[in-house]
C-alpha positions in Angstrom: -19.3 -2.2 -30.7 -18.8 0.8 -28.4 -17.3 0.6 -24.9 -20.6 1.4 -23.3 -22.3 -1.5 -25.2 -19.5 -3.9 -24.3 -19.7 -2.9 -20.7 -23.5 -3.4 -20.7 -23.1 -6.9 -22.3 -20.5 -7.9 -19.8 -22.7 -6.8 -16.9 -25.5 -8.8 -18.3 -23.2 -11.9 -18.5 -22.1 -11.3 -14.9 -25.8 -11.2 -13.7 -26.5 -14.4 -15.6 -23.4 -16.2 -14.1 -24.4 -15.1 -10.6 -27.9 -16.4 -11.0 -26.5 -19.7 -12.3 -24.0 -19.9 -9.5 -26.8 -19.4 -6.9 -28.7 -22.3 -8.5 -25.7 -24.6 -8.5 -24.9 -23.8 -4.9 -28.5 -24.7 -3.9 -28.1 -28.0 -5.8 -24.8 -28.6 -4.2 -23.0 -29.1 -7.6 -19.4 -28.2 -6.7 -18.0 -28.7 -10.3 -20.5 -26.2 -11.7 -20.0 -23.8 -8.7 -16.2 -23.7 -9.4 -16.8 -23.2 -13.1 -19.1 -20.2 -12.5 -16.8 -18.7 -9.9 -14.1 -18.7 -12.5 -16.4 -17.2 -15.1 -17.4 -14.4 -12.7 -13.8 -13.6 -11.9 -12.9 -13.4 -15.6 -15.9 -11.2 -16.3 -15.1 -8.9 -13.4 -11.6 -8.5 -14.8 -12.9 -7.6 -18.2 -15.3 -5.1 -16.8 -12.6 -3.4 -14.8 -10.3 -3.2 -17.9 -13.1 -1.6 -19.9 -13.8 0.9 -17.1 -10.1 1.9 -17.1 -10.2 2.3 -20.9 -13.4 4.3 -20.7 -11.8 6.6 -18.1 -8.9 7.2 -20.4 -11.2 8.2 -23.2 -13.1 10.6 -21.0 -9.9 12.1 -19.8 -8.7 12.6 -23.3 -12.0 14.1 -24.4 -11.9 16.5 -21.4 -8.4 17.6 -22.3 -9.4 18.4 -25.8 -12.4 20.4 -24.6 -10.3 22.3 -22.0 -7.9 23.2 -24.8 -10.5 25.3 -26.6 -9.7 29.0 -26.4 -12.8 30.3 -24.7 -15.2 29.1 -22.0 -17.8 30.6 -19.7 -20.9 29.5 -17.7 -24.1 29.6 -19.6 -27.1 31.7 -18.3 -30.5 30.1 -17.7 -31.8 31.9 -20.8 -29.0 30.5 -22.9 -29.6 27.0 -21.5 -33.3 27.3 -22.3 -32.6 28.0 -25.9 -29.5 25.9 -26.4 -30.3 25.1 -30.1 -30.3 28.7 -31.0 -27.0 29.2 -29.2 -25.3 26.2 -30.8 -26.4 27.5 -34.2 -25.0 31.0 -33.6 -21.6 29.8 -32.1 -19.6 27.5 -34.3 -17.8 24.7 -32.5 -19.6 25.2 -29.2 -19.4 22.3 -26.7 -21.7 22.4 -23.7 -20.6 20.5 -20.6 -23.1 19.8 -17.8 -21.6 19.2 -14.3 -23.8 16.1 -13.7 -22.4 14.2 -16.7 -19.4 11.9 -16.4 -17.4 14.4 -18.6 -18.5 17.3 -16.3 -17.4 15.4 -13.2 -14.1 14.5 -14.8 -13.4 18.1 -15.8 -14.6 19.5 -12.4 -17.2 21.8 -13.9 -19.5 23.4 -11.2 -22.1 24.8 -13.5 -23.3 24.4 -17.1 -20.4 25.7 -19.2 -19.9 26.4 -22.8 -16.5 25.8 -24.5 -15.7 27.3 -27.9 -12.7 28.2 -30.1 -13.7 31.9 -30.0 -15.6 34.2 -27.7 -19.4 34.1 -27.6 
């Protein structure tokens, strides 16, 4: 299971625990309230650990992409026909500034990274 799937699953569990906690608080069942508060804290810790791990993976991926020998911003025409560009340039990696990888790398516009000039 990927980190993204694990994170989604933990967020779903967290939502479920919060709903059950709200119901237990309305009933006044203190034992169940304490149990769900513990479950919520444990789940929040797991979520934060996964986010740290995900950040490390993004950072490592960004470093490998930055290590490619050549990079340049892509024109609107190239962006429009990205399939053709990827077929003509071997090993091309396109990074968009609105993705998590683009934000991690500090890219300001759509940029292509490749091992050789294109």
